C-alpha positions as CSV (number, residue, x, y, z in Angstrom):
1,M,-24.5,95.2,-7.8
2,K,-26.5,92.0,-8.0
3,I,-30.2,93.0,-8.2
4,L,-33.2,90.7,-8.2
5,V,-36.4,92.2,-9.9
6,V,-39.8,90.5,-8.9
7,E,-42.3,91.8,-11.5
8,D,-45.3,90.1,-13.2
9,D,-45.5,92.7,-16.3
10,R,-42.8,91.1,-18.6
11,D,-42.4,94.1,-20.5
12,A,-41.8,96.4,-17.5
13,A,-39.5,93.8,-16.1
14,A,-37.4,93.7,-19.3
15,Y,-37.1,97.4,-19.4
16,V,-35.8,97.7,-15.8
17,Q,-33.4,94.6,-16.5
18,K,-32.0,96.2,-19.6
19,A,-31.4,99.7,-18.1
20,L,-29.9,98.1,-14.8
21,R,-27.6,95.9,-16.8
22,E,-26.5,99.1,-19.1
23,E,-25.5,100.7,-15.7
24,G,-23.3,97.5,-15.0
25,H,-25.4,95.9,-12.7
26,V,-26.0,91.9,-12.5
27,V,-29.7,91.3,-12.7
28,D,-31.9,88.5,-12.1
29,Q,-35.8,88.4,-12.7
30,A,-38.9,86.5,-11.1
31,F,-42.4,87.0,-12.4
32,D,-44.3,85.9,-9.6
33,G,-44.1,86.1,-5.7
34,L,-43.4,82.4,-4.9
35,D,-40.3,82.4,-7.2
36,G,-39.2,86.0,-6.2
37,Y,-39.3,84.5,-2.6
38,A,-37.3,81.4,-3.5
39,L,-34.5,83.7,-5.3
40,A,-34.5,86.1,-2.7
41,R,-33.9,83.5,0.1
42,E,-31.2,81.6,-2.1
43,G,-29.4,84.4,-3.8
44,S,-27.1,87.0,-2.4
45,Y,-28.6,90.1,-3.7
46,D,-27.7,93.7,-2.7
47,V,-31.2,95.1,-3.5
48,L,-34.7,93.7,-4.2
49,I,-37.0,95.4,-6.5
50,V,-40.5,94.2,-5.7
51,D,-43.9,94.8,-7.4
52,R,-46.6,94.9,-4.7
53,M,-49.4,93.1,-7.0
54,L,-47.8,90.0,-7.9
55,P,-49.5,86.4,-8.7
56,K,-48.9,83.4,-6.2
57,L,-47.7,85.5,-3.7
58,D,-48.3,89.2,-3.1
59,G,-45.5,91.7,-2.7
60,L,-46.0,92.6,1.0
61,S,-46.5,88.8,2.0
62,L,-43.2,88.1,0.1
63,V,-41.4,90.8,2.1
64,R,-43.0,89.8,5.3
65,S,-41.9,86.2,4.8
66,L,-38.2,87.2,4.1
67,R,-38.0,89.4,7.2
68,E,-39.4,86.4,9.2
69,Q,-36.6,84.3,7.8
70,D,-34.1,87.0,8.7
71,V,-33.3,87.9,5.3
72,H,-32.6,91.7,5.5
73,T,-31.5,92.6,1.8
74,P,-32.8,96.1,1.0
75,V,-36.1,96.3,-0.6
76,L,-37.6,98.8,-3.2
77,F,-41.3,98.5,-3.6
78,L,-42.8,99.4,-7.0
79,S,-46.6,99.9,-7.2
80,A,-49.4,101.8,-9.1
81,L,-51.0,102.0,-5.5
82,G,-49.6,105.3,-4.5
83,Q,-51.7,106.5,-1.7
84,V,-50.1,107.3,1.8
85,D,-51.9,104.3,3.4
86,D,-50.3,102.0,0.6
87,R,-46.8,103.3,1.3
88,V,-47.1,103.1,4.8
89,K,-48.4,99.3,4.5
90,G,-45.2,98.8,2.1
91,L,-43.0,100.3,4.7
92,R,-44.3,98.3,7.6
93,A,-44.3,95.0,5.8
94,G,-40.4,95.5,5.7
95,G,-40.1,97.6,2.6
96,D,-37.2,100.1,2.8
97,D,-38.4,102.5,0.0
98,Y,-41.5,102.8,-2.0
99,L,-41.7,104.2,-5.5
100,T,-45.0,104.7,-7.3
101,K,-45.6,103.8,-10.8
102,P,-45.1,105.7,-13.4
103,Y,-41.6,106.5,-12.4
104,A,-38.2,107.9,-14.1
105,F,-35.5,105.3,-14.3
106,S,-33.0,108.0,-13.0
107,E,-35.1,108.0,-9.7
108,L,-35.1,104.2,-9.6
109,L,-31.4,104.0,-9.9
110,A,-30.8,106.9,-7.5
111,R,-33.0,105.1,-4.9
112,I,-31.4,101.8,-5.5
113,E,-27.9,103.4,-4.8
114,V,-29.2,105.1,-1.8
115,L,-30.2,101.5,-0.4
116,A,-26.9,99.9,-1.5
117,R,-24.9,102.6,0.3
118,R,-26.8,102.1,3.6
119,R,-25.9,98.5,3.2
120,G,-22.2,99.4,2.4
121,V,-22.3,98.3,-1.2
122,G,-22.9,100.3,-4.5
123,P,-20.6,102.0,-7.0
124,A,-17.5,101.9,-4.9
125,R,-17.6,98.2,-4.7
126,E,-18.4,97.7,-8.5
127,E,-15.5,96.0,-10.5
128,T,-14.3,97.8,-13.6
129,V,-11.6,95.5,-14.5
130,Y,-12.0,91.7,-14.5
131,Q,-9.0,89.3,-14.7
132,V,-8.6,85.5,-15.4
133,G,-5.1,84.5,-15.6
134,D,-3.2,86.6,-17.8
135,L,-6.6,87.7,-19.7
136,E,-7.8,91.2,-18.5
137,L,-10.9,93.1,-19.2
138,D,-11.5,96.8,-18.7
139,R,-15.0,97.8,-18.8
140,L,-14.5,101.5,-18.8
141,S,-12.1,101.4,-21.8
142,R,-13.7,98.4,-23.5
143,R,-10.3,96.9,-23.8
144,V,-9.4,93.4,-23.5
145,T,-5.7,92.1,-23.4
146,R,-3.9,88.9,-23.0
147,A,-0.4,88.6,-21.8
148,G,-0.4,92.4,-22.7
149,Q,-1.7,91.7,-26.3
150,T,-4.7,93.7,-27.1
151,L,-7.5,91.7,-28.4
152,D,-10.2,93.1,-31.0
153,L,-13.5,91.9,-29.9
154,Q,-17.2,92.7,-31.7
155,P,-19.6,94.3,-29.0
156,R,-21.6,91.2,-28.6
157,E,-18.3,89.1,-28.0
158,F,-17.2,91.8,-25.4
159,R,-20.5,91.5,-23.8
160,L,-20.1,87.6,-23.7
161,L,-17.0,87.7,-22.3
162,E,-17.6,90.4,-19.7
163,Y,-20.6,88.1,-18.5
164,M,-18.3,85.1,-18.5
165,M,-15.6,86.8,-16.7
166,R,-18.0,88.3,-14.0
167,H,-18.9,84.5,-13.3
168,A,-15.2,83.3,-13.5
169,G,-14.8,79.6,-12.3
170,Q,-18.6,79.0,-12.4
171,V,-20.5,77.2,-15.1
172,V,-22.9,79.4,-17.4
173,T,-25.5,77.7,-19.0
174,R,-27.1,78.4,-22.5
175,T,-30.2,79.9,-20.7
176,M,-28.1,82.4,-18.6
177,L,-26.2,83.4,-21.7
178,L,-29.5,83.8,-23.6
179,E,-31.1,86.0,-21.0
180,N,-28.0,87.9,-19.9
181,V,-26.1,88.7,-23.3
182,W,-28.8,88.2,-26.0
183,D,-31.8,89.4,-23.8
184,Y,-33.8,86.5,-24.8
185,H,-36.5,84.9,-22.6
186,F,-37.0,81.9,-24.9
187,D,-35.0,79.4,-26.8
188,P,-34.5,80.7,-30.5
189,Q,-33.5,77.2,-31.4
190,T,-30.5,78.3,-33.2
191,N,-26.5,77.7,-32.7
192,V,-26.0,81.5,-32.0
193,I,-24.3,80.8,-28.9
194,D,-22.1,78.1,-30.1
195,V,-21.0,80.4,-32.8
196,H,-20.2,83.2,-30.8
197,V,-18.3,81.3,-28.1
198,S,-16.4,79.7,-30.9
199,R,-15.4,83.0,-32.3
200,L,-14.7,84.2,-28.7
201,R,-12.7,81.2,-28.1
202,G,-10.5,81.7,-31.1
203,K,-9.6,85.3,-30.2
204,I,-8.8,84.8,-26.7
205,D,-7.3,81.3,-26.6
206,K,-5.6,80.9,-30.2
207,G,-1.9,81.1,-30.0
208,F,-1.8,81.0,-26.0
209,D,-0.5,77.7,-24.3
210,R,-3.3,77.6,-21.7
211,P,-7.0,77.5,-22.9
212,L,-9.3,79.7,-20.5
213,L,-12.7,79.2,-22.2
214,Q,-13.8,75.7,-21.7
215,T,-16.9,73.6,-22.7
216,V,-18.5,71.8,-19.9
217,R,-20.4,69.0,-21.8
218,G,-24.3,68.9,-21.0
219,A,-24.0,72.0,-18.9
220,G,-22.6,75.2,-20.5
221,Y,-19.4,76.9,-20.5
222,V,-16.8,78.1,-18.0
223,I,-13.9,80.5,-18.2
224,R,-11.1,79.7,-15.5
225,D,-7.4,79.8,-15.2
226,G,-6.3,76.2,-15.9
227,A,-3.1,76.6,-14.0
228,R,-4.8,77.1,-10.5
């Protein structure tokens, strides 16, 4: 699933993001209500996880505004405010569920899955195999092949390739790779991405007639089948 987490506590947001990604989900983050509102309106998310107490635009107002704009993505509120009246306010603002902090991640995950099933998405729609041309990645077996030939990737290379194949045909930027593959939310000012992309390219393209991993100058990288 594609999930947006709107949470101003960066440590809490990083924990949720990392845990959800380990479950195979694609996760974006926003750290204030205005950014969260903009992403939720423009992005095609399956579930929104929204903290109630946000800077710039509080969670209740954020969700009310989305509903007024006919954005009906399921919303799970997270809040330290756990009284009955608080939960009622969240649901009346347009929330679909309400979870009080502190919480167990297993419960958070279960509630997300329930909301997704109501919308007709969820584990049944999660892809386990990605394919670009004759390159295939199996998330469950952690196996990568090209033209039937098994490729030996290191864990970080596998994660990099998996992320790029999730976004096949789309340019992925350095920032996207730093945040989603390395879990960095700052630029370390190193060539770590270039080094790993170069190694990955050497493994998936070397010896094959058609290169799949391409550099888009000034923008980032894209993986696509050049024969199309």
